[in-house]
Every structure is written in structure tokens, then in C-alpha cells.
N, C-alpha and C positions, 0 to 999 in steps of 0.2 A: 416486155417493156419494162425496166426500170422508174419506178415511182417516186414521186418527191416531192414532200408536201411542202408548202408556205403556210405556217400556224399565224395568223393576223390576231393578235390581241390588243386591246384598248387599256391602257392601264389606269385611267381611271373613272371605266366604267363602277356599277353599284359602288359608290362612293368610297373610291378605291379599293374595294376588296375583291377586285378582280385577280388578283396575283395568285390568291388561293387556288383558283379554280384553273390558270393558263398551268400553273404545275404539275396540277392532276392530270390535265392531259399531253405535259410531256413527259412522265415518268410513264404515261400511255404507249406514246409513241416510241418512246427507248424501249419498256419491255419485250413489245411485240417487231422490234427490230425494222422499224418503218422510218426510213430515211426524213428529215423534216428540215427545214428553217423557222428561225423565231422571231417574228419581228412584231413591233409596235405600231401601233397606227397612227400615232405621233414621228414616226420616224421614216414613214412612206409618205414621199412630198405627193407621188403619181404613180398610186398603183397600176395604170397600163405601161409606165414608161418602165420601170421596175421589170412589169413581166417580160416586157420587149426585151429589155437585157439580162434576166434571167429564164431563157430557153430550156432550163432544166428541171424546173416545177411542172408539175402535170395536176396537180391539186391546190386545190386554197382549204383550209380549214379557217371560217372567219368568226371568232369568238365574240359575242357580245349582245346586247338587249335592244328591243325596238329603239333605242337610240343611234346606236353604234351602226345598226343596218340601214337606219332612213339615211345616217350619214353616208354609207358604203354606195348606196342607190344615186344620190344627191350630187355625190363626188366623184365616183368614176364610172367610168363608160363601160357596161358590166355585159354590152352584146359585142363588145370587143374582145371581153376575156373568153377565150379558148379553153381552159381547164374546166374540170370542176369545181363548181363552187358551195363547199359543206359547212350547214350554220349550226354553232352550238350555242348555246346560252352560258351570257358570262356580266348577268346583269341587273338591274333590280326591277326590268320591267319586261315581263320573255313573251308577251300577247303571241305574236306573228309565230312564234317557233311553237307554241301548244297547237296549231292550226296547220303546220308543215306536219309536226310528228304523226299527224293524224291520217295522214296520204302517203308521208316519207318521202316523196320527192315527186317534181312535175314540173310542166310549163308554170310559172306564177306568173300575173296581173301585174305590173307595175302600174299607179295609176299616178295622174296629175293635175293637183288642184291652183287653178289661174285664183289667187285674190285680189281685192284693189292695194293690197298688201306688196304683195308679192307672189313669184310661182314657186311650188316646190313639188315635188315626189314625192309619194309616198307606198310602201308595199302592205300596210297592217290596216290603215283605215283612215279617214281625217273628220272633222267635223266643228262645229260652231254650236257654243251655246253653254251649260253650267260643266259639264262634261270636258271642255276644254277649260273650265275656270279651274277644277278639282286641278288637271295638269300644269295651269299656270302656278298655285300655290305649293302644291305637293314640288315643283320643280324650284321654285326658291326657297324651299324649306329645308334646313341645314342638316334636318334631322329624317332619316329615310327606313322609317319602321311600320309597325302594322297600325299603330298607334296613333301616330303623328299622318299618317294615312287618312283614316277616319274622322280625327281635327281638321284636316282638311275640304274632307267632304262635307261636314256638316257647315263648316264656314263658307263654303261656294255656293250652298244651299239656300243658306240664309239671306246670303247676300244677293245672290241673283235676281232680277228683275226680268218677269217673263213678257217676254216682246211679240210682236209679229212676223211671222217668217213665210216666205214663198218659194216653196219646192218644188221645182220645173223637173221630170222625168221623161226622159224623149218624148219632148215634146209637150206633154200634159201636162199644166198647174196646178198643185196642191198650195192652197191657202191658211194657216193658221195665226187664231189671234191669241192665243194663250201660248206661247212657245216655250220648252226647258233648252231642247236640245236636237239638233239632227244629226247625226253621225250616219255616215259613208264607209260602209266597209269591206273590204276586199278579204280580211279573216273574220273571224267569228268572233274570237275574245279584244276585249280592251280590258284597261283599269288593272289589272294584274289577277286577271282569269274569271271579267263580267261575262255573259253570254250573249254578250249584244244583237247578234246575229245569226240565230242557231243555222239560218238556211245558207250561209256565206260558204262559198269553196274559192280559195285565191287562184284555180285553175281555170274558174267560170272567165269570158268578155264584159260579165254582168257583174254591177256592184249590189249590193243589199242595202235599202235605207230603211231607219229606224227614224221615225219623228214623237218624241216626249211632249205632249201639250195638255193641255186642259188640267192641269195639275196643282194642290194645293201643296202644300209644304209637307204635310204628312204624310200624302201621297208619292211626292218626289221620294219620302223616306223608303216607304213602302218599296218604289221602283227599283232602288237601290239592292233592295232585299231581293226583288224574284227574278233581279237580272243575272246574278250570280249561275242559276242553275237556268234561264234562258226562259221563266216562263212570265217576264213581262208580257211577249207580242202576245197572249189570249187577254191581257188589257184591252180590248177592243175599243172601247170608248177613249184611250188614254194617249194609246199608241199606236201610230200608223206605221205597218210595216210596207216599203214598195220596193222595185227592182228596177235596174236602167242599168244603158251604157253612157249616156252624157243628161248632168244634173248640175242642176244650176240652182244657188239659193242665194236668197236677198231677204235681210234681216230690215229690220224698221230704224234698230238702231246698231250701234260698232258694238262688238262685242270678241272675248276671244274666241280663236283659232285654234284646234291642234290635231296636226297632221304626224302620225306614230309617237303621239306623245310630245313632241315640238311645236313649243307654241309662238303664234304669230299674235300682237296687240292692233286693236282697231280695224277689225274686219265685218264688211256689211253685205260684200258680196263676193261670190266664189263660184267657180266652175268647176266641173269634174269628170274626166274623161282617162281612157285606158291609152298608154302610151309606149305600152313595149310589154313583150314577154319574156321572162329569161328563166332556165332550169336551175331550182335550189333544190338541195338535199338537206334533210334533216340528219346531223350526222350521227349513225349508232356503233357503240365499240362490239359489237356481236357482226353484223355486215361488216365493218371492217378488217376484222380479223379474218373473217370468210375471204375476202376480197383480197388481201394484201399478205397473207400467210401460207 
């Protein structure tokens, strides 16, 4: 059977630096004589319709960061895409791919978060609190580098006011009086490699929930240091780890909410559950060479 790839790229990804990554993949496909067609996400109005009209396409390589993948699952009915969907990084945030690469491929859970503001799907994770504040400041900062990221973390932590949060997991309510964040994860990582949910598996039906509470400003900075290797879960009195299929959160005040790094404002209620499963594959050059050469 003749294989034909559709390479989809987002020219605005990674602060418009994605062109270099796209060119790298184009060279790889040409060098290995794998037929392909290259399209921008900005030029495909409806991917489902596009695929219906282009029956020769057998495989899709979707290039982008967490935001691009979030756009895919929210704007395309992936359950109706019969082609293999390969994912590869081309963005400033690639946290979901960190988890996907560890399993190579699998039936990935797609979650849905209903908030008092709007409803959105997510593939990596969502949450409300100081982590969403960081996303808000980062997304609105024209500078996109490591220094600006840490400046935004500092700004979010200093400005954040601890609030009451009720987190209900599969019918069991947990109340926190001085909560900094509640993160509901499908993937292990967020924030550029922080291992917020070390036990998370994106093929599971359950989500991992991390609640940070009863922290001083000094301890919250310690949390950001321990969270990269996933050691924060051992701070038992300050970090509560839960697991479940259906999660709801109520906060005493409105806060920023993020889903795969995309931010909503003024959220004080949300509920999360799995809505579908879709096979995704982490694009790997060696595997592709074996399969198509």
C-alpha cells in the first residue's frame, strides 16, 4: 500500500520559530523518499472535510506544542480521523509529548473540563490556581525565554492569594483552606518539564490530581524546585495527591484556569471527566525509516 503523509504545521508556534523545525522534517521526508503534503493549520479550515476530500492521505504528522495539540482536539473530531496521527514537537511547550514518548504510542485519554466560564477539552492536564496564573503571565509576555519564564513564576507566586478549595473526586470531598493550586493531570509534566504527576499515565481512565496547600511563599518556591524531579509528592503535609475518574473543584474566589496551558479567567467552578480515547503515536525517525523504507 502506498503511504502518503500530511504534515501539518503551525507557523505561529514557538514564537514564530517553528519554520526551522518544519524545514527539518521536510528534508527528512525527501531524503527518505516518503511522499508527503505540507499544510499550515491556518490554511486548513476544517481538517475532517480536508481529509474527506483527500483520500490518498494515510498518515498525519502534526507538528506543534501543547497549545497546538489542544487546538487539534478542540477543533477537530479526531474520532472520525481514520489516518494514523503522529505527534512531534515544534513549540515552546511540549509537555504532553514528554509523556507520549515514554510509551511511544497508545490509546490516549482526552479529558473535558466544564467551567463556569466555558467548556474545553484537554489532553495533558488542567488546573486552577498559581500554575494557571503563571500560564497567564507567560502567554501575555512578548519575551519567550527561560529567564522571562522564571520572572513570571516569581510574579505569579508573589501576587497569588491563597484561597479555600473543595476538591471532590469520585464522590469524596476534600476541603483545603489555604490552597495554591489544584492540577488535574493526564500527562506527567507541565510548565516545561515539571513532573507534577509522576504516577500519571495518559492511557489510563483515571486522572492524577495534585493539590498544593498550606504553603508559605518560601515553601512555594521550594515546591517549584522539587516539582521538576517529582519529589514534591513526598511533602505529605503540604501536597495532597488524589486519583479518580470524575473530579469537581469549587474555589472561594475566582481565579485563572488553564487547560494545556491555554488560560480562562474568572473561574471558580469546574468539573472534569474523560470524554474519548484516541490513538496517538510519538513520531520517531528510526521507526519511520523501518516502516516506510
